[in-house]
Each structure stands twice: as structure tokens, then as C-alpha cells.
Residue frames relative to the residue before (quaternion, step in Angstrom):
aa qw qx qy qz dx dy dz
X 1.0000 0.0000 0.0000 0.0000 0.00 0.00 0.00
X 0.2858 -0.7523 0.5732 0.1541 3.51 -1.05 0.76
X 0.1242 -0.7680 0.6252 0.0627 3.54 -1.20 0.63
X 0.1548 -0.7665 0.6140 0.1068 3.48 -1.26 0.48
X 0.3010 -0.7136 0.6024 0.1930 3.53 -1.16 0.78
X 0.1028 -0.7858 0.6090 0.0325 3.50 -0.76 1.02
X 0.1471 0.7804 -0.6046 0.0616 3.56 -0.82 0.81
X 0.2137 0.7506 -0.5871 0.2148 3.53 -1.21 0.60
X 0.6239 -0.5485 0.4433 0.3368 3.43 -1.34 0.60
X 0.8081 0.2955 -0.1290 0.4929 3.61 0.74 -0.95
X 0.3949 0.7593 -0.4770 0.2000 3.62 1.15 -0.04
X 0.6530 0.4953 -0.3255 0.4716 3.67 0.89 -0.67
X 0.6592 0.5049 -0.3180 0.4576 3.63 1.08 -0.68
X 0.6418 0.5155 -0.3039 0.4796 3.45 1.16 -0.73
X 0.6728 0.4614 -0.3284 0.4760 3.57 0.91 -0.64
X 0.6292 0.5231 -0.3403 0.4633 3.60 1.07 -0.64
X 0.6184 0.5405 -0.3373 0.4601 3.59 1.03 -0.69
X 0.6347 0.5387 -0.2963 0.4682 3.54 0.92 -1.03
X 0.6618 0.5324 -0.2845 0.4446 3.53 0.96 -1.07
X 0.7039 0.4434 -0.2605 0.4899 3.66 0.72 -1.08
X 0.6322 0.5121 -0.3609 0.4559 3.63 0.88 -0.75
X 0.6658 0.5047 -0.2957 0.4632 3.62 0.94 -0.76
X 0.6787 0.4614 -0.2668 0.5053 3.52 1.27 -0.54
X 0.6084 -0.5987 0.3476 0.3880 3.66 1.20 0.02
X 0.5925 0.5331 -0.3965 0.4555 3.56 1.20 0.36
X 0.5601 -0.6487 0.4354 0.2756 3.45 -1.42 0.47
X 0.8133 0.0431 0.0502 0.5781 3.60 1.21 -0.81
X 0.4101 -0.7231 0.5132 0.2133 3.42 -1.19 0.51
X 0.1786 -0.7069 0.6544 0.2003 3.64 -1.03 0.43
X 0.2572 -0.7919 0.5435 0.1062 3.44 -0.73 1.20
X 0.2377 -0.7479 0.6073 0.1241 3.53 -1.02 0.75
X 0.4399 -0.6746 0.5206 0.2834 3.58 -1.20 0.66
X 0.7379 -0.4475 0.2616 0.4323 3.58 -1.29 -0.04
X 0.6351 0.4879 -0.3258 0.5025 3.61 1.39 -0.14
X 0.5502 -0.6337 0.3786 0.3903 3.55 1.26 0.01
X 0.4850 0.6640 -0.4235 0.3801 3.58 1.34 0.32
X 0.5692 -0.5818 0.4307 0.3899 3.61 -1.03 0.50
X 0.1576 -0.7649 0.6209 0.0687 3.58 -0.88 0.96
X 0.7213 -0.3752 0.2957 0.5015 3.73 0.27 -1.04
X 0.6082 -0.5048 0.4378 0.4286 3.50 -1.38 -0.17
X 0.7189 -0.4203 0.3147 0.4554 3.65 -1.22 0.00
X 0.8308 0.0186 -0.0409 0.5548 3.60 1.08 -0.30
X 0.6686 0.4087 -0.2782 0.5554 3.53 1.32 0.37
X 0.4723 -0.5762 0.5995 0.2924 3.34 -1.60 0.27
X 0.2519 -0.7703 0.5709 0.1316 3.55 -1.19 0.65
X 0.1114 -0.7545 0.6463 0.0244 3.46 -1.23 0.83
X 0.1193 -0.7725 0.6135 0.1125 3.51 -1.22 0.54
X 0.2299 -0.7401 0.6135 0.1515 3.59 -1.20 0.43
X 0.0725 0.7851 -0.6085 0.0903 3.47 -0.71 1.09
X 0.8379 -0.0665 0.0196 0.5413 3.68 -0.74 1.12
X 0.7580 -0.4261 0.2313 0.4364 3.55 0.84 0.91
X 0.6345 0.4803 -0.3300 0.5077 3.63 1.26 -0.03
X 0.3283 -0.7302 0.5815 0.1443 3.48 -1.20 0.83
X 0.0200 0.8084 -0.5881 0.0133 3.69 -0.87 0.83
X 0.0123 0.7572 -0.6531 0.0002 3.44 -1.21 0.47
X 0.5789 -0.5886 0.4195 0.3773 3.69 -1.06 0.63
X 0.5027 -0.6202 0.5134 0.3148 3.50 -1.14 0.72
X 0.5870 -0.5792 0.4110 0.3887 3.57 -1.15 0.38
X 0.5436 0.5996 -0.4061 0.4242 3.68 1.21 -0.26
X 0.6469 0.5038 -0.3195 0.4749 3.55 1.25 -0.30
X 0.6593 -0.5965 0.2761 0.3650 3.51 1.26 0.47
X 0.4512 0.6824 -0.4427 0.3671 3.51 1.29 0.58
X 0.5201 -0.6068 0.4948 0.3412 3.54 -1.29 0.52
X 0.4287 -0.6828 0.5389 0.2440 3.46 -1.08 0.74
X 0.0310 -0.8554 0.5169 -0.0101 3.58 0.53 1.18
X 0.5519 -0.5994 0.4778 0.3283 3.44 -1.26 0.71
X 0.6211 0.5313 -0.3303 0.4721 3.62 0.91 -0.83
X 0.5870 0.5802 -0.3321 0.4568 3.61 1.01 -0.96
X 0.6976 0.4970 -0.2564 0.4479 3.54 0.80 -1.16
X 0.6048 0.5897 -0.3023 0.4416 3.48 1.18 -0.86
X 0.6955 0.4796 -0.2340 0.4811 3.46 0.99 -1.05
X 0.6007 0.5248 -0.3595 0.4842 3.53 1.07 -0.57
X 0.6574 0.4934 -0.2918 0.4891 3.64 1.00 -0.82
X 0.6816 0.4879 -0.3075 0.4504 3.55 0.98 -0.76
X 0.5608 0.5490 -0.3966 0.4762 3.58 1.14 -0.36
X 0.6567 0.4992 -0.3170 0.4680 3.53 0.86 -0.82
X 0.6750 0.5038 -0.2922 0.4530 3.59 0.93 -0.98
X 0.6842 0.4798 -0.2451 0.4916 3.58 1.18 -0.68
X 0.4296 -0.6945 0.4459 0.3663 3.58 1.26 -0.35
X 0.4063 0.6988 -0.4823 0.3377 3.66 1.18 0.43
X 0.4511 -0.6489 0.5480 0.2741 3.53 -1.03 0.89
X 0.0068 -0.8213 0.5655 -0.0748 3.46 -0.91 1.09
X 0.1046 0.7906 -0.6028 0.0261 3.60 -1.06 0.66
X 0.3832 -0.6132 0.6269 0.2901 3.42 -1.30 0.41
X 0.1178 0.7908 -0.5768 0.1675 3.54 -0.83 1.10
X 0.4659 -0.6532 0.4821 0.3519 3.55 -0.95 0.71
X 0.1909 -0.8025 0.5591 0.0833 3.51 -0.92 0.95
X 0.2881 -0.7156 0.6137 0.1686 3.56 -1.23 0.80
X 0.6772 -0.4510 0.3903 0.4309 3.46 -1.39 0.22
X 0.6511 0.5319 -0.3335 0.4265 3.60 1.03 -0.71
X 0.6028 0.5724 -0.3515 0.4306 3.52 1.16 -0.50
X 0.6085 0.5468 -0.3480 0.4578 3.51 1.29 -0.64
X 0.6805 0.5311 -0.2672 0.4283 3.57 1.00 -0.93
X 0.7077 0.3853 -0.2628 0.5307 3.69 1.11 -0.68
X 0.4780 0.6744 -0.4756 0.3008 3.59 1.03 -0.12
X 0.4934 -0.6464 0.5117 0.2774 3.46 -1.25 0.72
X 0.7667 0.0291 0.0385 0.6402 3.57 1.14 -0.86
X 0.0173 -0.7351 0.6770 0.0314 3.57 -1.28 0.58
X 0.0908 0.7918 -0.6021 0.0473 3.46 -1.06 0.88
X 0.3977 -0.6862 0.5555 0.2498 3.58 -1.30 0.45
X 0.1505 -0.7493 0.6323 0.1265 3.56 -1.33 0.36
X 0.2979 0.7620 -0.5598 0.1308 3.53 -1.02 0.49
X 0.6866 -0.4883 0.3267 0.4282 3.57 -1.24 0.49
X 0.7431 0.3607 -0.2329 0.5132 3.57 0.79 -0.93
X 0.6901 0.4861 -0.2979 0.4458 3.67 0.87 -0.88
X 0.2288 -0.7579 0.5485 0.2691 3.53 1.00 -0.93
X 0.6834 -0.3633 0.3105 0.5519 3.59 -0.32 -1.23
X 0.0292 0.8218 -0.5622 0.0877 3.61 -0.47 1.33
X 0.3747 -0.7482 0.5001 0.2227 3.63 -0.59 1.07
X 0.2487 -0.6998 0.6403 0.1961 3.66 -1.07 0.61
X 0.2580 -0.8062 0.5291 0.0597 3.52 -0.80 1.22
X 0.8044 0.0587 0.0387 0.5899 3.49 1.19 -0.83
X 0.0323 -0.7925 0.6078 0.0370 3.45 -1.08 0.82
X 0.8337 -0.0982 0.0163 0.5433 3.57 -0.66 1.07
X 0.7238 -0.4503 0.2053 0.4808 3.58 0.88 1.04
X 0.5915 0.5172 -0.4213 0.4529 3.61 1.12 0.30
X 0.3814 -0.7431 0.5178 0.1851 3.45 -0.69 1.22
X 0.2810 -0.7318 0.6054 0.1378 3.61 -0.84 1.20
X 0.5171 -0.6403 0.4205 0.3818 3.48 0.87 -1.00
X 0.6660 -0.4406 0.3833 0.4641 3.57 -1.34 -0.07
X 0.7040 -0.4585 0.3483 0.4157 3.54 -1.21 0.42
X 0.3076 -0.8054 0.4886 0.1343 3.59 -0.64 1.11
X 0.7324 -0.4550 0.2584 0.4356 3.65 -1.04 0.19
X 0.6230 0.4874 -0.3545 0.4986 3.61 0.95 -0.69
X 0.6336 0.5400 -0.3352 0.4411 3.73 0.76 -0.90
X 0.6975 0.4648 -0.2812 0.4674 3.50 0.78 -1.18
X 0.6217 0.5463 -0.3479 0.4405 3.63 0.90 -0.77
X 0.6551 0.5017 -0.2878 0.4862 3.56 0.95 -0.97
X 0.6485 0.5224 -0.3167 0.4542 3.57 0.92 -0.89
X 0.6854 0.4830 -0.2696 0.4736 3.63 0.85 -1.06
X 0.6644 0.5064 -0.3110 0.4533 3.64 0.84 -0.98
X 0.6656 0.5091 -0.3123 0.4475 3.59 0.88 -1.12
X 0.6189 0.5597 -0.3035 0.4600 3.61 1.05 -1.01
X 0.6483 0.4967 -0.2954 0.4958 3.65 0.92 -0.84
X 0.6423 0.4927 -0.3360 0.4815 3.64 0.84 -0.71
X 0.7308 0.4669 -0.2810 0.4110 3.55 0.60 -0.93
X 0.6984 0.4353 -0.2394 0.5152 3.43 1.31 -0.67
X 0.5069 -0.6924 0.3725 0.3534 3.53 1.27 0.18
X 0.4856 0.6696 -0.4130 0.3811 3.64 1.09 0.56
X 0.6605 0.4252 -0.3044 0.5388 3.67 1.30 0.22
X 0.3190 -0.7880 0.5141 0.1141 3.44 -0.40 1.54
X 0.5721 0.6073 -0.3615 0.4162 3.61 1.08 -0.56
X 0.8041 0.2052 -0.1028 0.5484 3.52 1.03 -0.84
X 0.1988 0.8081 -0.5248 0.1792 3.56 1.17 0.73
X 0.5401 0.6424 -0.3587 0.4086 3.64 1.28 -0.54
X 0.6419 0.5143 -0.3664 0.4351 3.68 1.08 -0.44
X 0.6801 0.4489 -0.3386 0.4704 3.66 1.04 -0.13
X 0.1133 -0.7286 0.6702 0.0849 3.38 -1.38 0.59
X 0.2790 -0.7979 0.5198 0.1239 3.52 -0.36 1.30
X 0.1959 -0.7820 0.5895 0.0505 3.57 -1.06 0.90
X 0.2632 -0.7546 0.5724 0.1837 3.63 -0.78 0.88
């Protein structure tokens, strides 16, 4: 018998993405070793509950993403209460809104989790999408420092 050793930063994420795609889903929600919500296969996750925005702390095994940091700053700019908090699977189900963030994904609403309908993108998700789009298109003077113009 032959065996192969596979290592890599994103191997678990790739395997999770393959598994959920084969099961008919679009994306995975990764849990940490304690069973708490960590992130997607390549994105950070945020929930909105009763007007407050939450994301797992980096201590729960999440990537310190640039887009994640941008959303945290946008919450402050928009006057939205924000906290890093350990999230459970139950928190996902009772959330009013859930969205992913990432360099490639930007801001993506989550509409359904394990056959539980979250709903259409809510007001916080839409605000984050619109504000983020304005930043990357150079239309948001408050966050102009995020851009580096190249000639």
C-alpha cells in the first residue's frame, strides 16, 4: 500500500469545500476544535442580531483577514454596535443576517444554513456591500487611505 502525506495552510478548507459542494451546498461553515463557529472555507463570517454585528475572535481560530478588518472599521463608521464574540451554531440560526467577507468574495450574504432560511440580504449586509463597493471604486473619501493609485 502507498500513502501520501498532505500538508498545507488551506488543505482543510479545500476538503470542506469539496464536501459541501458534493452535498449540494455553496459554501462551508468551519467549526473550531471546540465546535464553535470559526469561518467559511475561505472567508470570515459575520452575523447580525438585533442590530448588533458579531464575528468570532481570532482566538477562535479565524484568519485575521483584511476585509474582516475593513468591516469592523465600517461598523464603527456606520455607528453599528460591533463585538468579537465566540459564536455557536445556534447563533447562526437565530441571526437576523449572516454574511461572509473575503478578498475574492468581498461581502456575500448567506441566505440559508442547513435548510434554515435566513432570508434575503438585510439592511446591514446591504450597507456593508454598498460601502465596501464605494471604497474599492474610490468613491468613499473616509476610506481613501485604503487605495493606492498606480499610473
